[in-house]
C-alpha positions as CSV (number, residue, x, y, z in Angstrom):
1,S,39.3,5.9,-60.9
2,D,36.5,3.9,-62.6
3,G,33.8,5.4,-60.3
4,A,33.5,2.2,-58.2
5,P,33.3,2.8,-54.4
6,Q,36.6,2.2,-52.6
7,R,34.8,1.2,-49.3
8,T,31.3,0.4,-48.2
9,L,30.7,1.3,-44.5
10,N,27.9,-0.9,-43.1
11,G,26.4,-0.6,-39.6
12,H,23.7,2.1,-39.3
13,M,20.2,0.7,-38.8
14,N,18.5,3.5,-40.7
15,S,19.2,6.1,-43.4
16,V,22.5,8.1,-43.1
17,W,21.9,11.9,-43.3
18,V,25.3,13.3,-42.8
19,V,28.9,12.3,-43.6
20,V,32.0,14.3,-42.8
21,F,35.8,13.7,-42.9
22,S,38.0,14.5,-40.0
23,P,40.4,17.5,-40.5
24,N,43.4,15.1,-41.1
25,G,41.3,12.9,-43.5
26,E,41.9,9.8,-41.5
27,K,38.4,9.3,-40.1
28,I,34.8,9.6,-41.3
29,A,31.9,10.5,-39.0
30,T,28.4,9.5,-40.1
31,G,25.1,10.6,-38.6
32,S,21.9,8.6,-39.0
33,L,18.1,8.4,-38.6
34,D,19.0,5.6,-36.1
35,T,20.0,8.3,-33.6
36,T,23.7,7.4,-33.6
37,V,27.0,8.8,-34.9
38,R,29.5,6.3,-36.1
39,L,33.2,6.8,-36.6
40,W,35.1,5.0,-39.3
41,D,38.7,4.5,-40.4
42,V,39.1,5.8,-43.9
43,S,42.0,3.6,-44.9
44,T,40.4,0.3,-43.8
45,G,36.7,1.1,-43.6
46,A,36.6,-0.4,-40.1
47,H,34.0,0.9,-37.7
48,Q,35.8,2.4,-34.7
49,Q,33.2,3.8,-32.4
50,T,29.5,4.4,-32.0
51,L,28.4,7.6,-30.3
52,T,25.0,7.5,-28.6
53,G,22.8,9.8,-26.6
54,H,20.5,11.5,-29.1
55,T,16.8,10.4,-29.0
56,D,16.0,11.5,-32.6
57,W,17.8,11.4,-35.9
58,V,21.2,13.1,-36.2
59,E,21.1,15.8,-38.8
60,A,24.5,17.5,-38.3
61,V,28.0,16.4,-37.5
62,A,31.2,18.4,-37.4
63,Y,34.8,18.0,-36.2
64,S,36.6,20.8,-34.4
65,P,39.5,22.3,-36.5
66,D,42.1,20.2,-34.6
67,G,39.9,17.0,-34.9
68,S,39.8,16.5,-31.1
69,L,36.1,17.1,-30.7
70,I,32.9,16.2,-32.6
71,V,29.7,18.2,-32.3
72,T,26.4,16.7,-33.3
73,G,22.9,18.2,-33.8
74,S,19.7,16.3,-33.7
75,A,16.0,16.5,-34.3
76,D,15.8,15.9,-30.5
77,L,16.7,19.7,-30.3
78,M,20.0,18.9,-28.6
79,V,23.6,19.7,-29.6
80,R,26.1,17.3,-28.1
81,V,29.9,17.8,-27.9
């Protein structure tokens, strides 16, 4: 690879603080200062879903080992599954 990005994922309205791959490597979850988590398709870069509910920036995102659940932690002092 020449170091050039393969995909650019646009959509968050503020800084992105966390990026994680799903266990099977097919999705990416991103958490942002805009209080949302966005899910992306790795192969196409397409935005798939926006998870809302936090009232402050998202600072942690993790997939369950089987990829069926996502857990998020936020500066709003909440953990959401």
